[in-house]
PDBQT receptor file of N, H, CA, C and O in Angstrom, charges set to zero:
ATOM      1  N   UNK A   1      10.076 -22.775 -25.991  1.00  0.00    +0.000 N 
ATOM      2  CA  UNK A   1      10.163 -23.076 -24.582  1.00  0.00    +0.000 C 
ATOM      3  C   UNK A   1      11.003 -24.338 -24.420  1.00  0.00    +0.000 C 
ATOM      4  O   UNK A   1      10.799 -25.345 -25.098  1.00  0.00    +0.000 OA
ATOM      5  N   UNK A   2      11.935 -24.246 -23.516  1.00  0.00    +0.000 N 
ATOM      6  H   UNK A   2      12.101 -23.428 -22.965  1.00  0.00    +0.000 HD
ATOM      7  CA  UNK A   2      12.819 -25.370 -23.252  1.00  0.00    +0.000 C 
ATOM      8  C   UNK A   2      12.211 -26.227 -22.136  1.00  0.00    +0.000 C 
ATOM      9  O   UNK A   2      12.003 -25.740 -21.024  1.00  0.00    +0.000 OA
ATOM     10  N   UNK A   3      11.931 -27.482 -22.424  1.00  0.00    +0.000 N 
ATOM     11  H   UNK A   3      12.099 -27.877 -23.327  1.00  0.00    +0.000 HD
ATOM     12  CA  UNK A   3      11.288 -28.364 -21.436  1.00  0.00    +0.000 C 
ATOM     13  C   UNK A   3      12.172 -28.585 -20.223  1.00  0.00    +0.000 C 
ATOM     14  O   UNK A   3      11.673 -28.754 -19.111  1.00  0.00    +0.000 OA
ATOM     15  N   UNK A   4      13.489 -28.584 -20.429  1.00  0.00    +0.000 N 
ATOM     16  H   UNK A   4      13.895 -28.447 -21.333  1.00  0.00    +0.000 HD
ATOM     17  CA  UNK A   4      14.399 -28.762 -19.298  1.00  0.00    +0.000 C 
ATOM     18  C   UNK A   4      14.264 -27.610 -18.305  1.00  0.00    +0.000 C 
ATOM     19  O   UNK A   4      14.305 -27.827 -17.094  1.00  0.00    +0.000 OA
ATOM     20  N   UNK A   5      14.103 -26.388 -18.809  1.00  0.00    +0.000 N 
ATOM     21  H   UNK A   5      14.070 -26.211 -19.793  1.00  0.00    +0.000 HD
ATOM     22  CA  UNK A   5      13.907 -25.238 -17.928  1.00  0.00    +0.000 C 
ATOM     23  C   UNK A   5      12.618 -25.371 -17.127  1.00  0.00    +0.000 C 
ATOM     24  O   UNK A   5      12.582 -25.055 -15.938  1.00  0.00    +0.000 OA
ATOM     25  N   UNK A   6      11.572 -25.836 -17.779  1.00  0.00    +0.000 N 
ATOM     26  H   UNK A   6      11.601 -26.093 -18.745  1.00  0.00    +0.000 HD
ATOM     27  CA  UNK A   6      10.282 -26.004 -17.102  1.00  0.00    +0.000 C 
ATOM     28  C   UNK A   6      10.404 -27.053 -15.997  1.00  0.00    +0.000 C 
ATOM     29  O   UNK A   6       9.915 -26.851 -14.885  1.00  0.00    +0.000 OA
ATOM     30  N   UNK A   7      11.048 -28.154 -16.303  1.00  0.00    +0.000 N 
ATOM     31  H   UNK A   7      11.445 -28.318 -17.206  1.00  0.00    +0.000 HD
ATOM     32  CA  UNK A   7      11.218 -29.226 -15.312  1.00  0.00    +0.000 C 
ATOM     33  C   UNK A   7      12.070 -28.732 -14.147  1.00  0.00    +0.000 C 
ATOM     34  O   UNK A   7      11.721 -28.960 -12.989  1.00  0.00    +0.000 OA
ATOM     35  N   UNK A   8      13.187 -28.056 -14.439  1.00  0.00    +0.000 N 
ATOM     36  H   UNK A   8      13.471 -27.870 -15.379  1.00  0.00    +0.000 HD
ATOM     37  CA  UNK A   8      14.052 -27.542 -13.372  1.00  0.00    +0.000 C 
ATOM     38  C   UNK A   8      13.338 -26.493 -12.530  1.00  0.00    +0.000 C 
ATOM     39  O   UNK A   8      13.500 -26.472 -11.309  1.00  0.00    +0.000 OA
ATOM     40  N   UNK A   9      12.553 -25.627 -13.155  1.00  0.00    +0.000 N 
ATOM     41  H   UNK A   9      12.421 -25.644 -14.146  1.00  0.00    +0.000 HD
ATOM     42  CA  UNK A   9      11.801 -24.619 -12.404  1.00  0.00    +0.000 C 
ATOM     43  C   UNK A   9      10.764 -25.280 -11.498  1.00  0.00    +0.000 C 
ATOM     44  O   UNK A   9      10.570 -24.858 -10.357  1.00  0.00    +0.000 OA
ATOM     45  N   UNK A  10      10.106 -26.307 -12.003  1.00  0.00    +0.000 N 
ATOM     46  H   UNK A  10      10.263 -26.649 -12.929  1.00  0.00    +0.000 HD
ATOM     47  CA  UNK A  10       9.113 -27.025 -11.200  1.00  0.00    +0.000 C 
ATOM     48  C   UNK A  10       9.778 -27.719 -10.017  1.00  0.00    +0.000 C 
ATOM     49  O   UNK A  10       9.277 -27.651  -8.895  1.00  0.00    +0.000 OA
ATOM     50  N   UNK A  11      10.893 -28.382 -10.261  1.00  0.00    +0.000 N 
ATOM     51  H   UNK A  11      11.300 -28.437 -11.172  1.00  0.00    +0.000 HD
ATOM     52  CA  UNK A  11      11.617 -29.060  -9.179  1.00  0.00    +0.000 C 
ATOM     53  C   UNK A  11      12.131 -28.061  -8.145  1.00  0.00    +0.000 C 
ATOM     54  O   UNK A  11      12.099 -28.338  -6.946  1.00  0.00    +0.000 OA
ATOM     55  N   UNK A  12      12.596 -26.924  -8.594  1.00  0.00    +0.000 N 
ATOM     56  H   UNK A  12      12.622 -26.699  -9.568  1.00  0.00    +0.000 HD
ATOM     57  CA  UNK A  12      13.049 -25.885  -7.668  1.00  0.00    +0.000 C 
ATOM     58  C   UNK A  12      11.893 -25.389  -6.815  1.00  0.00    +0.000 C 
ATOM     59  O   UNK A  12      12.052 -25.179  -5.613  1.00  0.00    +0.000 OA
ATOM     60  N   UNK A  13      10.725 -25.200  -7.434  1.00  0.00    +0.000 N 
ATOM     61  H   UNK A  13      10.597 -25.371  -8.411  1.00  0.00    +0.000 HD
ATOM     62  CA  UNK A  13       9.543 -24.784  -6.689  1.00  0.00    +0.000 C 
ATOM     63  C   UNK A  13       9.113 -25.815  -5.662  1.00  0.00    +0.000 C 
ATOM     64  O   UNK A  13       8.741 -25.467  -4.541  1.00  0.00    +0.000 OA
ATOM     65  N   UNK A  14       9.165 -27.086  -6.045  1.00  0.00    +0.000 N 
ATOM     66  H   UNK A  14       9.467 -27.368  -6.955  1.00  0.00    +0.000 HD
ATOM     67  CA  UNK A  14       8.801 -28.157  -5.109  1.00  0.00    +0.000 C 
ATOM     68  C   UNK A  14       9.769 -28.174  -3.931  1.00  0.00    +0.000 C 
ATOM     69  O   UNK A  14       9.352 -28.311  -2.781  1.00  0.00    +0.000 OA
ATOM     70  N   UNK A  15      11.058 -28.036  -4.219  1.00  0.00    +0.000 N 
ATOM     71  H   UNK A  15      11.397 -27.924  -5.153  1.00  0.00    +0.000 HD
ATOM     72  CA  UNK A  15      12.068 -28.020  -3.161  1.00  0.00    +0.000 C 
ATOM     73  C   UNK A  15      11.872 -26.816  -2.238  1.00  0.00    +0.000 C 
ATOM     74  O   UNK A  15      11.939 -26.949  -1.016  1.00  0.00    +0.000 OA
ATOM     75  N   UNK A  16      11.632 -25.649  -2.822  1.00  0.00    +0.000 N 
ATOM     76  H   UNK A  16      11.578 -25.542  -3.814  1.00  0.00    +0.000 HD
ATOM     77  CA  UNK A  16      11.407 -24.450  -2.008  1.00  0.00    +0.000 C 
ATOM     78  C   UNK A  16      10.155 -24.608  -1.143  1.00  0.00    +0.000 C 
ATOM     79  O   UNK A  16      10.162 -24.243   0.033  1.00  0.00    +0.000 OA
ATOM     80  N   UNK A  17       9.090 -25.147  -1.718  1.00  0.00    +0.000 N 
ATOM     81  H   UNK A  17       9.084 -25.444  -2.673  1.00  0.00    +0.000 HD
ATOM     82  CA  UNK A  17       7.866 -25.379  -0.945  1.00  0.00    +0.000 C 
ATOM     83  C   UNK A  17       8.096 -26.338   0.209  1.00  0.00    +0.000 C 
ATOM     84  O   UNK A  17       7.569 -26.143   1.304  1.00  0.00    +0.000 OA
ATOM     85  N   UNK A  18       8.888 -27.376  -0.042  1.00  0.00    +0.000 N 
ATOM     86  H   UNK A  18       9.316 -27.534  -0.932  1.00  0.00    +0.000 HD
ATOM     87  CA  UNK A  18       9.197 -28.343   1.016  1.00  0.00    +0.000 C 
ATOM     88  C   UNK A  18       9.992 -27.686   2.142  1.00  0.00    +0.000 C 
ATOM     89  O   UNK A  18       9.741 -27.947   3.319  1.00  0.00    +0.000 OA
ATOM     90  N   UNK A  19      10.949 -26.836   1.780  1.00  0.00    +0.000 N 
ATOM     91  H   UNK A  19      11.153 -26.625   0.824  1.00  0.00    +0.000 HD
ATOM     92  CA  UNK A  19      11.745 -26.146   2.804  1.00  0.00    +0.000 C 
ATOM     93  C   UNK A  19      10.846 -25.232   3.639  1.00  0.00    +0.000 C 
ATOM     94  O   UNK A  19      10.962 -25.204   4.865  1.00  0.00    +0.000 OA
ATOM     95  N   UNK A  20       9.957 -24.491   2.990  1.00  0.00    +0.000 N 
ATOM     96  H   UNK A  20       9.862 -24.514   1.995  1.00  0.00    +0.000 HD
ATOM     97  CA  UNK A  20       9.034 -23.631   3.734  1.00  0.00    +0.000 C 
ATOM     98  C   UNK A  20       8.186 -24.457   4.693  1.00  0.00    +0.000 C 
ATOM     99  O   UNK A  20       7.966 -24.040   5.830  1.00  0.00    +0.000 OA
ATOM    100  N   UNK A  21       7.710 -25.612   4.261  1.00  0.00    +0.000 N 
ATOM    101  H   UNK A  21       7.889 -25.950   3.337  1.00  0.00    +0.000 HD
ATOM    102  CA  UNK A  21       6.891 -26.462   5.129  1.00  0.00    +0.000 C 
ATOM    103  C   UNK A  21       7.712 -27.030   6.283  1.00  0.00    +0.000 C 
ATOM    104  O   UNK A  21       7.223 -27.106   7.410  1.00  0.00    +0.000 OA
ATOM    105  N   UNK A  22       8.946 -27.426   6.014  1.00  0.00    +0.000 N 
ATOM    106  H   UNK A  22       9.343 -27.364   5.098  1.00  0.00    +0.000 HD
ATOM    107  CA  UNK A  22       9.798 -28.010   7.056  1.00  0.00    +0.000 C 
ATOM    108  C   UNK A  22      10.136 -27.015   8.161  1.00  0.00    +0.000 C 
ATOM    109  O   UNK A  22      10.270 -27.398   9.323  1.00  0.00    +0.000 OA
ATOM    110  N   UNK A  23      10.271 -25.749   7.806  1.00  0.00    +0.000 N 
ATOM    111  H   UNK A  23      10.162 -25.438   6.862  1.00  0.00    +0.000 HD
ATOM    112  CA  UNK A  23      10.586 -24.741   8.830  1.00  0.00    +0.000 C 
ATOM    113  C   UNK A  23       9.332 -24.016   9.322  1.00  0.00    +0.000 C 
ATOM    114  O   UNK A  23       9.423 -23.050  10.079  1.00  0.00    +0.000 OA
ATOM    115  N   UNK A  24       8.167 -24.487   8.888  1.00  0.00    +0.000 N 
ATOM    116  H   UNK A  24       8.093 -25.272   8.273  1.00  0.00    +0.000 HD
ATOM    117  CA  UNK A  24       6.870 -23.984   9.331  1.00  0.00    +0.000 C 
ATOM    118  C   UNK A  24       6.705 -22.488   9.081  1.00  0.00    +0.000 C 
ATOM    119  O   UNK A  24       6.321 -21.728   9.970  1.00  0.00    +0.000 OA
ATOM    120  N   UNK A  25       7.007 -22.087   7.838  1.00  0.00    +0.000 N 
ATOM    121  H   UNK A  25       7.318 -22.704   7.116  1.00  0.00    +0.000 HD
ATOM    122  CA  UNK A  25       6.866 -20.695   7.408  1.00  0.00    +0.000 C 
ATOM    123  C   UNK A  25       5.838 -20.686   6.275  1.00  0.00    +0.000 C 
ATOM    124  O   UNK A  25       5.857 -21.573   5.422  1.00  0.00    +0.000 OA
ATOM    125  N   UNK A  26       4.937 -19.690   6.256  1.00  0.00    +0.000 N 
ATOM    126  H   UNK A  26       4.921 -18.969   6.949  1.00  0.00    +0.000 HD
ATOM    127  CA  UNK A  26       3.965 -19.639   5.155  1.00  0.00    +0.000 C 
ATOM    128  C   UNK A  26       4.664 -19.365   3.823  1.00  0.00    +0.000 C 
ATOM    129  O   UNK A  26       5.641 -18.619   3.765  1.00  0.00    +0.000 OA
ATOM    130  N   UNK A  27       4.162 -19.965   2.783  1.00  0.00    +0.000 N 
ATOM    131  H   UNK A  27       3.368 -20.572   2.830  1.00  0.00    +0.000 HD
ATOM    132  CA  UNK A  27       4.766 -19.788   1.467  1.00  0.00    +0.000 C 
ATOM    133  C   UNK A  27       4.486 -18.378   0.945  1.00  0.00    +0.000 C 
ATOM    134  O   UNK A  27       3.412 -17.829   1.189  1.00  0.00    +0.000 OA
ATOM    135  N   UNK A  28       5.450 -17.790   0.228  1.00  0.00    +0.000 N 
ATOM    136  H   UNK A  28       6.323 -18.236   0.031  1.00  0.00    +0.000 HD
ATOM    137  CA  UNK A  28       5.241 -16.449  -0.321  1.00  0.00    +0.000 C 
ATOM    138  C   UNK A  28       4.509 -16.497  -1.653  1.00  0.00    +0.000 C 
ATOM    139  O   UNK A  28       4.999 -15.985  -2.659  1.00  0.00    +0.000 OA
ATOM    140  N   UNK A  29       3.349 -17.107  -1.653  1.00  0.00    +0.000 N 
ATOM    141  H   UNK A  29       2.951 -17.522  -0.835  1.00  0.00    +0.000 HD
ATOM    142  CA  UNK A  29       2.549 -17.267  -2.872  1.00  0.00    +0.000 C 
ATOM    143  C   UNK A  29       1.080 -17.257  -2.475  1.00  0.00    +0.000 C 
ATOM    144  O   UNK A  29       0.742 -17.500  -1.316  1.00  0.00    +0.000 OA
ATOM    145  N   UNK A  30       0.212 -16.978  -3.433  1.00  0.00    +0.000 N 
ATOM    146  H   UNK A  30       0.486 -16.781  -4.374  1.00  0.00    +0.000 HD
ATOM    147  CA  UNK A  30      -1.220 -17.005  -3.109  1.00  0.00    +0.000 C 
ATOM    148  C   UNK A  30      -1.652 -18.397  -2.644  1.00  0.00    +0.000 C 
ATOM    149  O   UNK A  30      -1.318 -19.396  -3.281  1.00  0.00    +0.000 OA
ATOM    150  N   UNK A  31      -2.387 -18.463  -1.547  1.00  0.00    +0.000 N 
ATOM    151  H   UNK A  31      -2.659 -17.651  -1.030  1.00  0.00    +0.000 HD
ATOM    152  CA  UNK A  31      -2.788 -19.760  -1.016  1.00  0.00    +0.000 C 
ATOM    153  C   UNK A  31      -4.022 -20.354  -1.703  1.00  0.00    +0.000 C 
ATOM    154  O   UNK A  31      -4.415 -21.478  -1.391  1.00  0.00    +0.000 OA
ATOM    155  N   UNK A  32      -4.627 -19.629  -2.616  1.00  0.00    +0.000 N 
ATOM    156  H   UNK A  32      -4.307 -18.716  -2.869  1.00  0.00    +0.000 HD
ATOM    157  CA  UNK A  32      -5.850 -20.116  -3.244  1.00  0.00    +0.000 C 
ATOM    158  C   UNK A  32      -5.685 -20.165  -4.763  1.00  0.00    +0.000 C 
ATOM    159  O   UNK A  32      -4.837 -19.478  -5.332  1.00  0.00    +0.000 OA
ATOM    160  N   UNK A  33      -6.501 -20.980  -5.397  1.00  0.00    +0.000 N 
ATOM    161  H   UNK A  33      -7.190 -21.538  -4.934  1.00  0.00    +0.000 HD
ATOM    162  CA  UNK A  33      -6.450 -21.123  -6.841  1.00  0.00    +0.000 C 
ATOM    163  C   UNK A  33      -6.679 -19.790  -7.547  1.00  0.00    +0.000 C 
ATOM    164  O   UNK A  33      -6.066 -19.529  -8.582  1.00  0.00    +0.000 OA
ATOM    165  N   UNK A  34      -7.548 -18.949  -7.006  1.00  0.00    +0.000 N 
ATOM    166  H   UNK A  34      -8.046 -19.161  -6.165  1.00  0.00    +0.000 HD
ATOM    167  CA  UNK A  34      -7.812 -17.650  -7.635  1.00  0.00    +0.000 C 
ATOM    168  C   UNK A  34      -6.541 -16.800  -7.697  1.00  0.00    +0.000 C 
ATOM    169  O   UNK A  34      -6.313 -16.113  -8.693  1.00  0.00    +0.000 OA
ATOM    170  N   UNK A  35      -5.723 -16.834  -6.669  1.00  0.00    +0.000 N 
ATOM    171  H   UNK A  35      -5.908 -17.392  -5.860  1.00  0.00    +0.000 HD
ATOM    172  CA  UNK A  35      -4.471 -16.090  -6.668  1.00  0.00    +0.000 C 
ATOM    173  C   UNK A  35      -3.495 -16.623  -7.693  1.00  0.00    +0.000 C 
ATOM    174  O   UNK A  35      -2.834 -15.855  -8.391  1.00  0.00    +0.000 OA
ATOM    175  N   UNK A  36      -3.405 -17.935  -7.783  1.00  0.00    +0.000 N 
ATOM    176  H   UNK A  36      -3.942 -18.559  -7.216  1.00  0.00    +0.000 HD
ATOM    177  CA  UNK A  36      -2.516 -18.565  -8.770  1.00  0.00    +0.000 C 
ATOM    178  C   UNK A  36      -2.984 -18.215 -10.177  1.00  0.00    +0.000 C 
ATOM    179  O   UNK A  36      -2.165 -17.921 -11.047  1.00  0.00    +0.000 OA
ATOM    180  N   UNK A  37      -4.295 -18.245 -10.406  1.00  0.00    +0.000 N 
ATOM    181  H   UNK A  37      -4.960 -18.484  -9.699  1.00  0.00    +0.000 HD
ATOM    182  CA  UNK A  37      -4.826 -17.906 -11.729  1.00  0.00    +0.000 C 
ATOM    183  C   UNK A  37      -4.590 -16.423 -12.054  1.00  0.00    +0.000 C 
ATOM    184  O   UNK A  37      -4.403 -16.064 -13.217  1.00  0.00    +0.000 OA
ATOM    185  N   UNK A  38      -4.599 -15.576 -11.038  1.00  0.00    +0.000 N 
ATOM    186  H   UNK A  38      -4.750 -15.867 -10.094  1.00  0.00    +0.000 HD
ATOM    187  CA  UNK A  38      -4.285 -14.169 -11.262  1.00  0.00    +0.000 C 
ATOM    188  C   UNK A  38      -2.853 -13.993 -11.749  1.00  0.00    +0.000 C 
ATOM    189  O   UNK A  38      -2.598 -13.213 -12.667  1.00  0.00    +0.000 OA
ATOM    190  N   UNK A  39      -1.931 -14.708 -11.146  1.00  0.00    +0.000 N 
ATOM    191  H   UNK A  39      -2.138 -15.341 -10.401  1.00  0.00    +0.000 HD
ATOM    192  CA  UNK A  39      -0.533 -14.662 -11.586  1.00  0.00    +0.000 C 
ATOM    193  C   UNK A  39      -0.421 -15.211 -13.002  1.00  0.00    +0.000 C 
ATOM    194  O   UNK A  39       0.303 -14.653 -13.827  1.00  0.00    +0.000 OA
ATOM    195  N   UNK A  40      -1.125 -16.292 -13.289  1.00  0.00    +0.000 N 
ATOM    196  H   UNK A  40      -1.713 -16.745 -12.619  1.00  0.00    +0.000 HD
ATOM    197  CA  UNK A  40      -1.121 -16.851 -14.640  1.00  0.00    +0.000 C 
ATOM    198  C   UNK A  40      -1.692 -15.851 -15.641  1.00  0.00    +0.000 C 
ATOM    199  O   UNK A  40      -1.200 -15.745 -16.765  1.00  0.00    +0.000 OA
ATOM    200  N   UNK A  41      -2.727 -15.119 -15.237  1.00  0.00    +0.000 N 
ATOM    201  H   UNK A  41      -3.127 -15.206 -14.324  1.00  0.00    +0.000 HD
ATOM    202  CA  UNK A  41      -3.322 -14.108 -16.104  1.00  0.00    +0.000 C 
ATOM    203  C   UNK A  41      -2.353 -12.985 -16.424  1.00  0.00    +0.000 C 
ATOM    204  O   UNK A  41      -2.315 -12.501 -17.555  1.00  0.00    +0.000 OA
ATOM    205  N   UNK A  42      -1.568 -12.567 -15.436  1.00  0.00    +0.000 N 
ATOM    206  H   UNK A  42      -1.599 -12.961 -14.518  1.00  0.00    +0.000 HD
ATOM    207  CA  UNK A  42      -0.547 -11.545 -15.679  1.00  0.00    +0.000 C 
ATOM    208  C   UNK A  42       0.450 -12.047 -16.718  1.00  0.00    +0.000 C 
ATOM    209  O   UNK A  42       0.802 -11.324 -17.649  1.00  0.00    +0.000 OA
ATOM    210  N   UNK A  43       0.899 -13.277 -16.555  1.00  0.00    +0.000 N 
ATOM    211  H   UNK A  43       0.613 -13.864 -15.798  1.00  0.00    +0.000 HD
ATOM    212  CA  UNK A  43       1.854 -13.868 -17.506  1.00  0.00    +0.000 C 
ATOM    213  C   UNK A  43       1.227 -13.963 -18.899  1.00  0.00    +0.000 C 
ATOM    214  O   UNK A  43       1.865 -13.622 -19.896  1.00  0.00    +0.000 OA
ATOM    215  N   UNK A  44      -0.014 -14.423 -18.963  1.00  0.00    +0.000 N 
ATOM    216  H   UNK A  44      -0.532 -14.699 -18.153  1.00  0.00    +0.000 HD
ATOM    217  CA  UNK A  44      -0.698 -14.573 -20.243  1.00  0.00    +0.000 C 
ATOM    218  C   UNK A  44      -0.872 -13.217 -20.938  1.00  0.00    +0.000 C 
ATOM    219  O   UNK A  44      -0.673 -13.115 -22.148  1.00  0.00    +0.000 OA
ATOM    220  N   UNK A  45      -1.240 -12.184 -20.189  1.00  0.00    +0.000 N 
ATOM    221  H   UNK A  45      -1.403 -12.266 -19.205  1.00  0.00    +0.000 HD
ATOM    222  CA  UNK A  45      -1.376 -10.852 -20.764  1.00  0.00    +0.000 C 
ATOM    223  C   UNK A  45      -0.057 -10.325 -21.302  1.00  0.00    +0.000 C 
ATOM    224  O   UNK A  45      -0.021  -9.710 -22.368  1.00  0.00    +0.000 OA
ATOM    225  N   UNK A  46       1.022 -10.562 -20.576  1.00  0.00    +0.000 N 
ATOM    226  H   UNK A  46       0.993 -11.062 -19.711  1.00  0.00    +0.000 HD
ATOM    227  CA  UNK A  46       2.350 -10.142 -21.015  1.00  0.00    +0.000 C 
ATOM    228  C   UNK A  46       2.718 -10.828 -22.325  1.00  0.00    +0.000 C 
ATOM    229  O   UNK A  46       3.193 -10.185 -23.261  1.00  0.00    +0.000 OA
ATOM    230  N   UNK A  47       2.495 -12.134 -22.381  1.00  0.00    +0.000 N 
ATOM    231  H   UNK A  47       2.109 -12.656 -21.621  1.00  0.00    +0.000 HD
ATOM    232  CA  UNK A  47       2.823 -12.888 -23.588  1.00  0.00    +0.000 C 
ATOM    233  C   UNK A  47       1.938 -12.480 -24.766  1.00  0.00    +0.000 C 
ATOM    234  O   UNK A  47       2.400 -12.473 -25.907  1.00  0.00    +0.000 OA
ATOM    235  N   UNK A  48       0.681 -12.143 -24.508  1.00  0.00    +0.000 N 
ATOM    236  H   UNK A  48       0.306 -12.149 -23.581  1.00  0.00    +0.000 HD
ATOM    237  CA  UNK A  48      -0.223 -11.702 -25.567  1.00  0.00    +0.000 C 
ATOM    238  C   UNK A  48       0.265 -10.389 -26.185  1.00  0.00    +0.000 C 
ATOM    239  O   UNK A  48       0.263 -10.235 -27.406  1.00  0.00    +0.000 OA
ATOM    240  N   UNK A  49       0.681  -9.450 -25.339  1.00  0.00    +0.000 N 
ATOM    241  H   UNK A  49       0.683  -9.575 -24.347  1.00  0.00    +0.000 HD
ATOM    242  CA  UNK A  49       1.196  -8.178 -25.845  1.00  0.00    +0.000 C 
ATOM    243  C   UNK A  49       2.476  -8.405 -26.645  1.00  0.00    +0.000 C 
ATOM    244  O   UNK A  49       2.678  -7.771 -27.681  1.00  0.00    +0.000 OA
ATOM    245  N   UNK A  50       3.347  -9.309 -26.171  1.00  0.00    +0.000 N 
ATOM    246  H   UNK A  50       3.183  -9.824 -25.330  1.00  0.00    +0.000 HD
ATOM    247  CA  UNK A  50       4.555  -9.645 -26.929  1.00  0.00    +0.000 C 
ATOM    248  C   UNK A  50       4.194 -10.247 -28.283  1.00  0.00    +0.000 C 
ATOM    249  O   UNK A  50       4.778  -9.880 -29.303  1.00  0.00    +0.000 OA
ATOM    250  N   UNK A  51       3.233 -11.171 -28.296  1.00  0.00    +0.000 N 
ATOM    251  H   UNK A  51       2.759 -11.469 -27.468  1.00  0.00    +0.000 HD
ATOM    252  CA  UNK A  51       2.819 -11.847 -29.525  1.00  0.00    +0.000 C 
ATOM    253  C   UNK A  51       2.253 -10.846 -30.535  1.00  0.00    +0.000 C 
ATOM    254  O   UNK A  51       2.503 -10.958 -31.735  1.00  0.00    +0.000 OA
ATOM    255  N   UNK A  52       1.498  -9.881 -30.045  1.00  0.00    +0.000 N 
ATOM    256  H   UNK A  52       1.295  -9.790 -29.071  1.00  0.00    +0.000 HD
ATOM    257  CA  UNK A  52       0.901  -8.872 -30.927  1.00  0.00    +0.000 C 
ATOM    258  C   UNK A  52       1.895  -7.765 -31.283  1.00  0.00    +0.000 C 
ATOM    259  O   UNK A  52       1.552  -6.815 -31.987  1.00  0.00    +0.000 OA
ATOM    260  N   UNK A  53       3.102  -7.896 -30.801  1.00  0.00    +0.000 N 
ATOM    261  H   UNK A  53       3.380  -8.668 -30.229  1.00  0.00    +0.000 HD
ATOM    262  CA  UNK A  53       4.191  -6.948 -31.060  1.00  0.00    +0.000 C 
ATOM    263  C   UNK A  53       3.816  -5.526 -30.649  1.00  0.00    +0.000 C 
ATOM    264  O   UNK A  53       4.084  -4.565 -31.371  1.00  0.00    +0.000 OA
ATOM    265  N   UNK A  54       3.199  -5.411 -29.490  1.00  0.00    +0.000 N 
ATOM    266  H   UNK A  54       2.981  -6.192 -28.904  1.00  0.00    +0.000 HD
ATOM    267  CA  UNK A  54       2.813  -4.111 -28.944  1.00  0.00    +0.000 C 
ATOM    268  C   UNK A  54       3.717  -3.684 -27.795  1.00  0.00    +0.000 C 
ATOM    269  O   UNK A  54       3.417  -2.723 -27.086  1.00  0.00    +0.000 OA
ATOM    270  N   UNK A  55       4.821  -4.397 -27.611  1.00  0.00    +0.000 N 
ATOM    271  H   UNK A  55       5.065  -5.178 -28.187  1.00  0.00    +0.000 HD
ATOM    272  CA  UNK A  55       5.715  -4.132 -26.480  1.00  0.00    +0.000 C 
ATOM    273  C   UNK A  55       6.204  -2.688 -26.534  1.00  0.00    +0.000 C 
ATOM    274  O   UNK A  55       6.770  -2.251 -27.536  1.00  0.00    +0.000 OA
ATOM    275  N   UNK A  56       5.983  -1.967 -25.468  1.00  0.00    +0.000 N 
ATOM    276  H   UNK A  56       5.523  -2.321 -24.654  1.00  0.00    +0.000 HD
ATOM    277  CA  UNK A  56       6.426  -0.590 -25.369  1.00  0.00    +0.000 C 
ATOM    278  C   UNK A  56       5.551   0.403 -26.111  1.00  0.00    +0.000 C 
ATOM    279  O   UNK A  56       5.905   1.580 -26.183  1.00  0.00    +0.000 OA
ATOM    280  N   UNK A  57       4.432  -0.017 -26.662  1.00  0.00    +0.000 N 
ATOM    281  H   UNK A  57       4.144  -0.973 -26.604  1.00  0.00    +0.000 HD
ATOM    282  CA  UNK A  57       3.579   0.879 -27.469  1.00  0.00    +0.000 C 
ATOM    283  C   UNK A  57       3.107   2.067 -26.647  1.00  0.00    +0.000 C 
ATOM    284  O   UNK A  57       3.146   3.196 -27.136  1.00  0.00    +0.000 OA
ATOM    285  N   UNK A  58       2.674   1.856 -25.444  1.00  0.00    +0.000 N 
ATOM    286  H   UNK A  58       2.643   0.939 -25.047  1.00  0.00    +0.000 HD
ATOM    287  CA  UNK A  58       2.188   2.952 -24.602  1.00  0.00    +0.000 C 
ATOM    288  C   UNK A  58       3.352   3.829 -24.180  1.00  0.00    +0.000 C 
ATOM    289  O   UNK A  58       3.257   5.055 -24.228  1.00  0.00    +0.000 OA
ATOM    290  N   UNK A  59       4.460   3.205 -23.762  1.00  0.00    +0.000 N 
ATOM    291  H   UNK A  59       4.537   2.208 -23.723  1.00  0.00    +0.000 HD
ATOM    292  CA  UNK A  59       5.628   3.979 -23.325  1.00  0.00    +0.000 C 
ATOM    293  C   UNK A  59       6.190   4.818 -24.464  1.00  0.00    +0.000 C 
ATOM    294  O   UNK A  59       6.640   5.942 -24.238  1.00  0.00    +0.000 OA
ATOM    295  N   UNK A  60       6.169   4.289 -25.685  1.00  0.00    +0.000 N 
ATOM    296  H   UNK A  60       5.803   3.377 -25.869  1.00  0.00    +0.000 HD
ATOM    297  CA  UNK A  60       6.670   5.037 -26.830  1.00  0.00    +0.000 C 
ATOM    298  C   UNK A  60       5.752   6.198 -27.206  1.00  0.00    +0.000 C 
ATOM    299  O   UNK A  60       6.206   7.177 -27.800  1.00  0.00    +0.000 OA
ATOM    300  N   UNK A  61       4.472   6.099 -26.866  1.00  0.00    +0.000 N 
ATOM    301  H   UNK A  61       4.104   5.305 -26.384  1.00  0.00    +0.000 HD
ATOM    302  CA  UNK A  61       3.520   7.147 -27.216  1.00  0.00    +0.000 C 
ATOM    303  C   UNK A  61       3.550   8.322 -26.240  1.00  0.00    +0.000 C 
ATOM    304  O   UNK A  61       2.989   9.380 -26.524  1.00  0.00    +0.000 OA
ATOM    305  N   UNK A  62       4.203   8.141 -25.093  1.00  0.00    +0.000 N 
ATOM    306  H   UNK A  62       4.659   7.282 -24.862  1.00  0.00    +0.000 HD
ATOM    307  CA  UNK A  62       4.272   9.195 -24.089  1.00  0.00    +0.000 C 
ATOM    308  C   UNK A  62       5.486  10.079 -24.384  1.00  0.00    +0.000 C 
ATOM    309  O   UNK A  62       6.623   9.608 -24.355  1.00  0.00    +0.000 OA
ATOM    310  N   UNK A  63       5.242  11.354 -24.665  1.00  0.00    +0.000 N 
ATOM    311  H   UNK A  63       4.319  11.737 -24.689  1.00  0.00    +0.000 HD
ATOM    312  CA  UNK A  63       6.385  12.247 -24.919  1.00  0.00    +0.000 C 
ATOM    313  C   UNK A  63       7.145  12.552 -23.635  1.00  0.00    +0.000 C 
ATOM    314  O   UNK A  63       6.564  12.960 -22.630  1.00  0.00    +0.000 OA
ATOM    315  N   UNK A  64       8.423  12.351 -23.691  1.00  0.00    +0.000 N 
ATOM    316  H   UNK A  64       8.895  12.020 -24.508  1.00  0.00    +0.000 HD
ATOM    317  CA  UNK A  64       9.247  12.629 -22.491  1.00  0.00    +0.000 C 
ATOM    318  C   UNK A  64      10.191  13.768 -22.751  1.00  0.00    +0.000 C 
ATOM    319  O   UNK A  64      10.960  14.146 -21.867  1.00  0.00    +0.000 OA
TER     320      UNK A  64
């Protein structure tokens, strides 16, 4: 993981959030911690499958 990418992504998110607040538009993100944790869970599950090298295992098992 590149720390510069993380910092730039965070700064971009802060800037986007500020713009949404300045124009009085609701943010396109979950407004509660549970929603944010759900998104984090999706990311964590994706990374877990990648780590276990199971990427595409289900898709490969389906005969087309």
